[in-house]
N, C-alpha and C positions, 0 to 999 in steps of 0.2 A: 533674527532667530528669537522665538519666544522662550520664556524661562524654562530651562531644562528640557527643551524639545526643539528638534530641527524643523524649520518651516520649509516644506518642500516647494513652496511657491517662490522662495527667494534664493538667489544664488549665493554660493560661497565664493568670496573673492580672495585670490592669492596673487602675490607678486612673484612673477617667474624670473625676473632679472632686474638688476639696477645698473644703469649705465648713463654716462653724461649727466649725472646728477638727477636723473629721473627714474622713477619706478615704473616698470612696465608690467601690467597685470592681466589677469584673465578671470572670467566668471564661470563657475561650475554649477550646472543645474543637475542635481541628482534626481532620478525618477522617484516617485513615491514608493514606499516599502510595500504597498499593496501589489506592486508588479513583481515581487519576489515570490517564487514558487513556495507553497506552504511548507514543503518538506525541508527547505533550506532557509526558512524565515529567521532562524536563530543564528545564522552564520553569514559571514560576509560573502557576497557574490560578486566576482570580478566580471565586468560587463564591457561590451564595446563602447567606444566613445567617438564622437564627431567633434572636431575642432573647427569652429567657424570664424572666418575673418570678414570684417565689415567692409562695406564700400566707402566711397568718398574720394575717388580719384587719386588715392594715396596721400592726399593733402589735408584731409579733414575727417573727423569722426572719432568714435570710440566704440568700445564693446557693447554699448547699448544703442548705437545709432542704426537706424533702419533695421531694427531687430526682426529676424524672421520667425515670428511667433508660430506660423504654420509648420515650420520645420522642427522647431524645438518641441512643440506639443506632440507631434507625430512620433518623433524619436523617443520622447519620454514614455509614451504609451506602449512602446515596444521594449522598454527597459534599457534604452541606450542613453548614455550620459551625453549631455549637450554642453559644450564649452565654447564660450565666445571670448576671443583674445584681442587685446590691443597690440599695436606695433608702432614703431616710430614713423612719424609722418614727414613727407617732403614739404618744403625745405625746412631746415637745413639738411635733413636726412636725405639719403639716396636709396636706390634699389638695393644697394649692398647692406645698408642698415636694416631694411625690410627683410632681406634674406637672412641676416644674422638673427633677427628677432623671431621669425617664424620657425627657424631651425631650433632655437632655444625653447620656444613654446612647446614644440612636439617632444623634445628631449625631456622637458619638465613634466609634461603630462605622462610620459612613459616611465619616468623615474621617480622624482620626489613627491609628486602630487598625492599619491595614496597615503604617504606618511603624514603629509600636512592635513589631509582630510581627517585622518584618525585623530590627530591632535586637536583639530577644530571641534570635532564632535565628541571628544572624550568627556565622560562624566554626565552626558545627557541621558535622561531616562528613556528617551526615544529618539533615535536618529537613523537616517537612511543607512541601509546595509550594502548599498552599491559602492563598488570601487572600480577603477579603470583596469581593464585587461590590457597590458602594454603591448600585447601581440595583436590587438584588434582595434586599431585607431584609423579613422577616416578623416578627411579634410573637406571643407566646403567653403565657398566664398561667393559674394555677390560683387560684380563689377571689379573694382580694384582688389576686393577680397579674392576674386578668382585668380588674379595674378599671384597673390600670396599662396593660394592652394597649389598653383602650378610650381612655384618655387619649392614647396614642400615635396611635391611629387618627384622633383629632380634631386633635391639635396638633403631632405630631412632624414634623420636616423632616430627611430626606425622608419622605414618607408611606409607611408600610408597604404592601407589595404584598398581604399576606394576614394574617389574624388568627385565632388559635385561642383560644377561651375554654372552660376546663374549670370548670363551675359558678361562673362569674365573678360577683362582686358589682359593683353599679353599673348594672346594666341597668334597675333601677327602684328608686330610693331612697325613693319615696313610698309605702312600705308600713308596716304595723304592725310588721314585723320590726325596722325602724329607729326608728319613732316611738312605739310603744305602750309604756307602763310595764307590765312583766310581773309578775304576782302569783304565778305558779307555773312550774314547770320547763317550758322551751320548746325546749331544744336537746338532743336525744338523751337526754332524761330526766335530765340532769345537775343537780346541786344548785344552788340559788339562792346567789348570792354576797353577802357583806357588804361594802358600800362602804368601811367603816372599815378593812378589811384591805388596801385599795389606795389609801390616802390620797395616796401619792406620785404617783399617776397621775391624780388627780382635779383638775380645774380649781378654783382657780388653782394653778399649779405653783410649787413652791419649789425653784428652781435644778435642775430636772430636765434632765440633759444630753442633747444631741442624739445620736442613734445611727442607724446604718444596718446594724448587725450585733448581733443579739440571739439567740444560738443556742438551740435547744431544749434543755431540761434536765428530767429526771424524777427523782423520789425513788426510792430503792432499794426492793426488795421488803420490807425490814424496816420501812419507814415504815407508819404506821397506815392509810394508803390507798396500797397498793403501786403504784408507777408513776405517782403523781399528779404533775402539772406542778410542777417546782421553780423555774421561771422565772415570776415573777408576770405578765410580759408575755403569757404564753400564755393568760391568763384575762381580761385586761382588755377585749378586744373583746366577749366574752360579757357582761361587766358593763355596758358601754356600751349594748348591745342590751337588756339586762334593764331598765335605767333609762330607755330610750327617748331617749337623748341622743347616739347615735352620730354623727348629722349635725353636732352642735355641735363634736365633735372633728375631724371630717373638714373642715369649713369653717373652723373656728377662731372661729365666732360663738357665744359663750357668753352675752353680755350685750347685748341680750336673747337668750334662747335661741332659735335657729332651730328646733330640734326642737319646742319648745312652741308656737311660732307656727304651724308646719306641722301639728302634731297637732290644733290647734283648727280650722284651715282645711280640713283633709282631710275632716272630717266634715260640712262645710257642703255642702248639695246644690248641684250644679253643678260646672263645671270649675275646677280649681285656678288661681288667679291667679298666673301666672308671675312677676309682679312681686315675689312673696314671696321668690323665690330669684334675683332679677335680679343681685344683687351676686355670686352664686356660680354662675351658670349655666354658666360655662366648665368647671366640674369636675363637672357633672351630665351624664353621658353621654347620657341619654335625651333631653336637650334640644339635642343637637348632632349628631344623625344627618342626614347629607346624602347625596346621590347619589355623592359621591366617597369615601365610606367604603370601606375595602378589603373584598374578599371575605372572608366570615367563616364559621367553623365553630363552632357552639355545641354543647356536650354537657353534660347535666345529669341527675342522678338525680331521679326523681319524688318520692321521700320525703326530700329534702334538708331538714333542719331548721336548718341554719346559713345558707345562702343559698337562699332559696325559689325553686322552679322558676319562679314568676311572673317573676322577673328576666330569665331567658333568653327566656321567651315574649314579654315586653314588647319586648325588644330585637329579637327575631326579627321581630315585627310591624312595628316601626319601620323596620327595614332592608328588609324586603320592600316596604313601601309606598314607600320611597325608590328602589326599583329596584336594590338591591345584591344580588349573588349571596350567598345565605346558606343554610346547612344547619343545621338544629336537630335534634339527636338526643336523645331522651329515653329514659333507662334505667329501666324499670319497677321500682319498689320499692327503688331504690338510694339510699343516703345520701350525705352529703358525703364527699369524698376517697375515692370508691369505687375509684379506680385505684391506691390504696396498700394495699388489703386483700389478704390472702393469696389467692393464686390468680388475681389480677387479670389477669396477663399472658395466661394461658390463656383466662379467661372473656371478656375484652374484646379478644382478638386481632383479630377482624374490625373492630371500631371503631377500634382503634389504627392498623391498616393503612389504613383508609379516611381517617382524619385526615391521616396523613402523605402519602398520595397527593394529597389536596386541597391541602396545603401545597406539595408538589412541583410540581403542575400550575401553580399561580399564581406560583411563584418562578422557574420555568424556562420 
């Protein structure tokens, strides 16, 4: 913030909860005051908000990682508040910690956030006049952030008005991507990983601290693999998928291994016995789709090797069957994180505009 003036280009950061000795925060991007109608420029305008959850396989990242500039800029131009939220990471966290955090994030945005914005901007000669309308909150997420958005759709209070999932994980956890032991490269042709190199992150954990903030880091060009991830958390989701144990870490059920139980059951002819996941059903989005799920926009590349297209297709089918308004856009030949590739803004401009129009329609 500049002296006595709110800098609309910078976020306001707030701690929305403290737990396990860590502070979990979110960034609030208020649109410029120029977007306020002239007749109400001297008064606070309560506006819709979209809460975004970052990707990273649930194991890495923070509220500035893989930041969707295209989404934030378009929402700001329409006078919609953009919020990017952290959540506790696996491990030692589990999907239950993620669930608790995203619920608390939505409750904070709908509750105490406006008071804290007022306090933050008090006394400034010029500050944004936008505040959150608690009755008009949407959620969005990329990859693992899509899972966070799904949990919000199921459990958050207030329930989001609309949901955007970009190649979101969690639409179908009962696939070989999560359950099968991989013997050869399966994700973008990348090398197989040695579990011994990641012992700190393998169950049982030895005093692994909780965190909601693990920034991306890469080795320099002088490294023997230039630009290779320097933060080991950037690789461990791939390791869990390689070993077919990702659901053990998401649910926290290692003994007996939930993944092993499901891996055996999934190949038995006939429908899966939901009793196998009864203890964890609340964090499996595919078993919680009802008619009051918010309107949803799904977008996914057909060649995604990190989160398979099947996940969005499964969720689309479940939502349509439940009578929920849902759009599913498939991008031919596109991989994971297509919206961060060079030239994405120009190539996907039509899709980006359609997404924001969908969000805008349901929020206003």
